[in-house]
C-alpha positions in Angstrom: 75.3 -63.8 -42.8 71.6 -64.5 -42.1 70.3 -62.0 -39.4 68.4 -63.2 -36.4 64.9 -62.8 -36.5 62.9 -59.8 -34.7 61.7 -60.6 -31.3 58.2 -61.4 -31.0 55.9 -58.8 -29.8 54.3 -59.3 -26.3 51.2 -61.3 -27.0 49.5 -60.1 -23.6 48.9 -56.2 -23.2 49.3 -55.1 -19.5 46.4 -52.8 -19.8 44.1 -55.6 -20.8 45.3 -57.9 -17.9 45.0 -54.5 -15.7 41.4 -53.8 -17.0 40.3 -57.5 -16.4 41.6 -57.3 -12.8 39.7 -53.9 -12.2 36.8 -55.5 -13.3 37.4 -58.3 -11.1 37.4 -56.1 -8.1 34.5 -54.5 -9.0 32.3 -57.6 -9.4 34.0 -59.2 -6.5 32.9 -56.2 -4.4 29.5 -56.5 -5.8 29.5 -60.0 -5.0 30.8 -59.9 -1.5 29.3 -56.7 -0.2 26.0 -56.4 1.6 23.8 -53.8 0.2 24.3 -51.6 3.4 28.0 -51.4 2.2 28.4 -51.1 -1.5 26.1 -49.0 -3.6 26.1 -51.3 -6.5 25.2 -48.4 -9.4 28.3 -46.7 -8.5 30.7 -49.5 -9.5 30.3 -49.3 -13.4 30.9 -45.5 -13.5 33.9 -45.8 -11.6 35.2 -49.0 -13.4 34.4 -46.7 -16.8 36.7 -43.8 -15.7 39.4 -46.4 -14.6 39.0 -47.9 -18.2 39.0 -44.6 -19.9 41.9 -43.2 -18.1 44.1 -46.9 -18.8 43.1 -47.1 -22.6 42.9 -43.4 -23.4 46.8 -43.3 -21.8 46.0 -40.7 -19.3 49.0 -39.1 -17.5 50.3 -40.6 -14.6 48.4 -38.1 -12.3 45.4 -39.2 -13.9 45.9 -42.9 -13.7 46.6 -42.3 -10.0 43.4 -40.5 -9.4 41.4 -43.0 -11.3 43.1 -45.7 -9.1 42.2 -43.7 -5.8 38.5 -43.4 -7.2 38.1 -47.2 -7.7 39.5 -47.6 -4.1 37.1 -45.2 -2.8 34.3 -47.1 -4.2 35.4 -50.7 -3.2 37.4 -50.3 -0.2 37.3 -46.7 2.0 33.5 -46.1 1.5 32.3 -49.5 2.3 35.0 -49.5 5.5 33.3 -46.2 6.6 29.5 -47.4 6.3 30.9 -50.6 8.1 32.2 -48.5 10.9 28.6 -46.4 10.9 26.9 -50.0 11.0 29.1 -51.3 13.8 28.1 -48.4 16.1 24.5 -48.1 15.4 23.9 -51.8 15.9 22.8 -52.7 12.4 25.2 -55.0 10.7 24.1 -58.6 10.7 27.7 -60.2 9.9 31.3 -59.1 10.6 34.5 -59.9 12.2 35.0 -62.3 15.2 35.2 -59.0 17.5 38.9 -58.0 17.0 38.1 -54.6 16.0 35.6 -53.9 19.0 38.0 -55.3 21.8 40.9 -53.4 20.4 39.0 -50.3 21.2 38.1 -51.6 24.6 41.5 -52.6 25.1 42.9 -49.0 24.4 40.2 -47.9 27.1 41.2 -50.4 29.8 44.9 -49.4 28.9 44.1 -45.8 29.7 42.2 -46.4 32.6 45.1 -48.2 34.1 44.1 -51.8 33.6 45.9 -54.6 31.8 43.8 -55.3 28.3 45.1 -59.1 28.9 43.0 -59.6 31.9 39.8 -58.0 30.8 36.2 -59.9 30.2 34.9 -58.5 26.5 31.8 -60.5 26.5 29.8 -57.4 27.1 31.4 -56.0 24.2 30.4 -58.4 21.8 26.9 -58.0 22.4 26.2 -61.5 22.6 27.4 -61.9 19.2 27.7 -65.5 18.2 30.4 -67.4 16.0 29.6 -69.4 13.0 31.2 -72.4 12.0 30.6 -74.4 9.6 27.0 -73.4 9.6 26.3 -73.7 13.3 26.2 -71.0 15.7 28.2 -71.2 18.6 29.6 -68.7 21.6 32.5 -66.7 20.5 35.9 -67.7 22.2 37.2 -64.4 21.8 35.0 -63.2 24.6 37.7 -64.3 27.5 40.6 -63.5 25.5 42.6 -60.7 23.6 44.4 -62.7 21.0 46.4 -60.1 19.4 49.8 -58.8 20.2 50.3 -55.8 22.1 51.3 -53.6 19.2 47.6 -54.0 17.9 46.4 -51.6 20.5 49.3 -49.7 21.5 49.5 -47.9 18.1 45.8 -47.1 18.3 46.3 -45.0 21.6 47.1 -41.6 19.6 43.6 -42.4 17.6 41.3 -43.7 20.3 42.5 -41.8 23.0 41.3 -38.3 21.5 38.2 -39.7 20.4 37.4 -41.2 23.6 38.3 -37.4 24.9 36.0 -35.8 22.8 33.2 -38.5 23.5 33.3 -39.7 19.9 32.9 -43.7 18.9 36.5 -45.0 19.3 36.9 -47.4 16.2 40.4 -49.1 15.2 39.4 -48.7 11.7 40.2 -44.8 11.5 44.0 -45.6 11.5 43.6 -48.7 9.3 42.4 -46.6 6.8 45.1 -44.0 7.1 47.5 -46.5 6.5 45.5 -48.0 3.4 45.6 -44.6 2.1 49.2 -43.7 2.6 49.9 -47.7 0.8 47.4 -46.5 -2.1 49.3 -43.4 -3.0 52.9 -44.5 -2.5 52.3 -48.0 -4.4 50.4 -46.4 -6.9 53.1 -43.8 -7.7 55.7 -46.4 -7.6 54.1 -48.8 -9.8 53.4 -46.4 -12.6 57.1 -44.5 -12.3 58.8 -48.1 -12.3 56.3 -50.5 -14.1 54.1 -48.2 -15.9 50.7 -50.3 -15.0 48.9 -50.6 -11.5 48.7 -54.4 -11.4 50.8 -54.8 -8.2 48.7 -52.1 -6.1 45.4 -53.9 -7.5 46.6 -57.2 -6.2 47.6 -56.2 -2.6 45.0 -53.4 -1.9 42.1 -54.2 -4.2 42.0 -58.2 -3.7 38.8 -59.6 -2.9 40.5 -61.8 -0.8 41.4 -58.8 1.2 38.6 -56.1 1.1 36.1 -57.9 3.0 38.2 -58.1 6.2 39.3 -54.4 5.6 35.6 -53.7 6.0 35.2 -55.7 9.0 38.0 -54.1 10.7 40.9 -56.9 10.5 44.4 -55.9 11.6 46.1 -57.2 8.3 46.5 -53.8 6.3 49.2 -53.3 9.3 50.8 -56.1 8.6 50.7 -55.5 4.6 52.4 -52.2 5.5 55.1 -54.1 7.2 55.6 -56.5 4.1 55.4 -53.6 1.7 58.3 -51.7 3.9 60.4 -54.7 3.7 60.1 -55.3 0.1 60.6 -51.7 -0.8 64.0 -51.5 1.7 65.3 -55.0 0.3 65.0 -53.6 -3.1 67.3 -50.8 -2.3 69.9 -52.6 -0.1 68.6 -51.7 3.2 67.7 -55.0 5.2 67.9 -53.1 8.7 65.0 -50.6 7.6 63.2 -53.4 5.9 63.6 -55.3 9.4 62.4 -52.9 11.4 59.2 -52.4 9.2 58.6 -55.9 9.5 59.3 -56.1 13.3 56.6 -53.3 13.7 54.0 -55.4 11.6 55.1 -58.6 14.0 54.3 -56.5 17.0 50.8 -56.3 16.1 49.8 -59.9 15.0 51.8 -63.2 15.2 50.6 -64.4 11.7 53.6 -63.0 10.4 56.2 -65.2 12.7 56.7 -68.0 10.4 57.7 -65.7 7.9 59.9 -63.8 10.1 62.0 -66.6 10.8 62.5 -67.5 7.4 63.7 -64.0 7.1 66.1 -64.7 10.0 67.6 -67.5 8.1 67.8 -65.5 4.9 70.1 -62.8 6.9 72.1 -65.3 8.4 72.8 -66.9 5.1 73.4 -63.7 3.6 76.3 -63.1 6.4 77.5 -66.5 5.8 77.9 -65.9 1.7 79.7 -62.5 2.3 76.3 -60.8 0.4 75.5 -59.0 3.6 78.1 -57.7 6.2 77.7 -59.7 9.6 77.3 -56.2 11.6 74.2 -55.2 9.1 73.1 -58.9 9.7 72.7 -58.6 13.2 71.4 -55.1 12.8 68.7 -56.2 11.1 68.0 -59.2 13.4 67.9 -56.8 16.1 65.6 -54.4 14.6 63.1 -57.4 13.5 63.0 -58.5 17.4 62.8 -55.0 19.0 59.4 -53.6 18.3 57.8 -56.9 19.5 60.2 -56.8 22.6 59.4 -53.5 23.7 56.0 -53.7 23.2 55.4 -57.1 25.0 57.9 -56.4 27.8 55.4 -54.1 30.1 52.6 -56.6 30.1 54.9 -59.7 30.5 55.9 -57.8 33.8 52.4 -56.9 34.5 50.8 -60.2 34.1 52.8 -62.9 32.2 50.8 -65.4 32.6 47.6 -63.4 30.9 49.3 -62.4 28.0 51.0 -65.7 27.2 47.6 -67.2 27.3 45.9 -64.9 25.1 48.5 -64.4 22.3 50.3 -67.7 22.3 48.2 -70.5 23.9 44.9 -69.5 22.5 46.2 -69.7 19.1 47.9 -72.8 19.7 44.4 -74.4 20.8 46.0 -75.0 24.1 44.0 -72.5 26.5 40.2 -72.8 26.8 37.8 -71.9 25.3 39.6 -72.9 22.4 38.7 -71.7 18.7 36.9 -74.5 17.1 38.7 -76.5 14.5 37.2 -75.1 11.4 37.9 -74.0 7.9 40.3 -75.1 5.2 43.0 -76.7 7.3 44.3 -80.5 7.7 42.6 -80.7 11.2 39.3 -79.4 9.6 40.2 -82.0 6.9 40.9 -84.9 9.9 37.6 -83.7 11.5 35.6 -84.1 8.2 37.2 -87.6 8.0 36.1 -88.7 11.6 39.7 -89.0 12.8 39.6 -86.0 15.1 36.1 -86.6 16.8 35.5 -83.1 18.9 36.2 -79.8 16.9 36.6 -78.3 20.4 39.3 -80.3 21.6 43.2 -80.0 21.4 44.2 -81.1 17.6 47.4 -83.6 17.6 50.6 -82.2 17.3 51.4 -84.3 14.5 48.5 -82.7 12.5 49.6 -79.2 13.6 53.0 -78.3 15.2 55.3 -81.3 13.1 54.1 -80.3 9.8 54.6 -76.5 10.5 58.1 -77.1 12.0 58.7 -79.1 8.8 57.7 -76.4 6.6 60.0 -73.9 8.3 63.0 -76.2 8.1 62.4 -76.8 4.3 61.8 -72.9 3.7 65.0 -72.1 5.7 67.0 -74.7 3.7 65.7 -72.9 0.4 66.8 -69.3 1.5 70.3 -70.9 2.7 71.1 -71.6 -0.8 69.5 -68.5 -2.4 70.3 -64.8 -2.2 67.5 -63.1 -3.9 64.6 -61.1 -2.0 62.5 -62.7 -4.5 63.5 -66.1 -3.0 62.8 -64.9 0.3 59.3 -63.7 -0.4 58.3 -67.0 -2.3 59.4 -69.1 0.5 57.8 -66.8 2.8 54.4 -67.1 0.7 55.2 -70.9 1.1 55.4 -71.2 4.8 52.7 -68.8 5.5 50.5 -71.0 3.6 51.6 -74.1 5.2 51.6 -72.7 8.8 47.7 -71.6 8.4 46.9 -74.8 6.4 48.4 -76.8 9.4 46.4 -74.7 12.2 43.3 -75.2 14.0 41.2 -72.5 11.9 42.3 -71.8 8.4 39.6 -69.5 7.9 39.5 -67.0 4.9 40.8 -64.1 6.9 44.3 -65.7 5.7 44.3 -66.2 2.0 45.3 -62.8 1.2 49.2 -63.4 2.8 50.7 -65.6 0.5 49.1 -63.8 -2.6 50.6 -60.5 -1.0 54.2 -62.1 -0.7 54.0 -63.3 -4.1 52.9 -60.1 -5.2 55.6 -58.0 -3.8 58.1 -60.0 -5.6 57.5 -57.4 -8.3 58.5 -54.6 -6.0 61.6 -56.5 -4.2 63.0 -57.6 -7.7 65.7 -55.8 -9.6 64.7 -52.5 -10.8 64.3 -52.4 -14.2 67.0 -50.2 -16.2 66.0 -47.7 -19.0 65.7 -49.2 -22.1 68.1 -48.3 -24.9 68.1 -47.1 -28.3 66.7 -50.0 -30.7 65.1 -52.0 -27.8 62.3 -54.1 -29.0 59.2 -55.5 -27.3 60.9 -58.3 -25.4 63.1 -55.6 -23.4 66.0 -53.7 -23.2 68.6 -54.6 -26.1 71.8 -56.2 -25.0 75.0 -55.3 -26.3 77.4 -58.0 -26.9 80.9 -58.4 -28.2 80.4 -60.4 -31.5 83.4 -61.9 -33.1 84.6 -59.8 -36.0 85.7 -60.9 -39.3 89.4 -61.7 -39.9 91.0 -58.4 -40.9 92.7 -58.7 -44.4 96.4 -59.2 -44.4 98.6 -56.3 -44.9 100.0 -55.9 -48.3 103.2 -56.9 -48.8 104.9 -54.2 -50.3 104.1 -52.2 -47.0 105.5 -54.6 -44.3 106.7 -51.8 -42.1 103.6 -50.2 -41.8 102.1 -53.0 -41.0 104.7 -53.9 -38.3 104.3 -50.2 -36.8 100.4 -50.7 -36.7 100.7 -53.9 -34.9 103.2 -52.6 -32.3 101.8 -51.9 -28.9 102.3 -48.6 -27.4 102.3 -47.2 -23.8 98.4 -46.5 -24.1 97.6 -50.2 -25.4 96.2 -53.0 -23.5 98.5 -55.7 -22.7 98.1 -58.9 -24.4 96.4 -61.8 -22.7 
């Protein structure tokens, strides 16, 4: 009988893809980083070390060291230089003030004041907001638009810095989390996949790096998403929900994905894939961090925290963040459907399509059970929620990319290759129909009958 042709060899070498991605990271850093943050002449030598480690098949420890060296050049180093520039007054551009007001929020909290009732105009040093090329006052001067976890997590770091007379900066915690993710994801990816594609996409993405330099809180959100994906891959939904809940307690950007995750938990309990008690514990673990961190401030000055954390982002609390960026309301402004970028956007351009996207994502995960389906739906609803917001700025593009990249973490763990496995993957052993056995000779009917007779150890007939 003719045999099946051997499976074709993989036409894409993962090492080449990884090297191309590393080149994009280095080139993107050169393109996006100002000269006072990035030393361009170091990028090529660092990239050369990475290429040698990859193409010469260094040991996992050597590959990890080259990866960490690349991250030091494109992420950690520029972040520390930006910290120095922030406190010496030399940067000409930066984030909208979140990293500065977070340090001030910790100071006010330690002094016994509610950070949601503080005026931050003095801390912004008169910095203006550039919207579509036009300079305007920064609306964050009258708000602290982050959830309480954003500054509560900083207390163990900024508190001692203040006591020692040092410059407080939220980025010390962000760099610590970034380093832990780099080592953990790098080791996992080399062990499970044999490459560093996922860590590069998550930690060295040019959509993500500039905002790490400036002090955005996004690294805390990324850590929560990584923890969720890792836990779901190991069948630990409660631990994953707690990781997501901790991230959610710092910024509400993950709220749409958290709602989809709740629907996924309910679907798992309904289908019997997840025990009802486990689903309830996971839902409680998701809500607990935000509830515990917000409760004191809701009791202290409820109107202040609701205005800063909820109403400001919805465009319902003046001074509003202007309609801008790449979202649907900005398109309506460009088409002159919306005439005032500072006015409240009509609900049909923001709230209603966001709710429709949430319903569609919930229906998707209600019928599908895999963790990868959850992350894909989360990427879609996260992109929809920022697209139908007042300001879809460049700071949000990293989120759907991260969720899609994490499908490689949350997916089923690859099984070891069996002997004879080809390039297409592990060999799958199937029971092929055998040729009919030759008839027993007529001269030995008794022997044939004896061989065909079942004994006590044989399987029953079907």
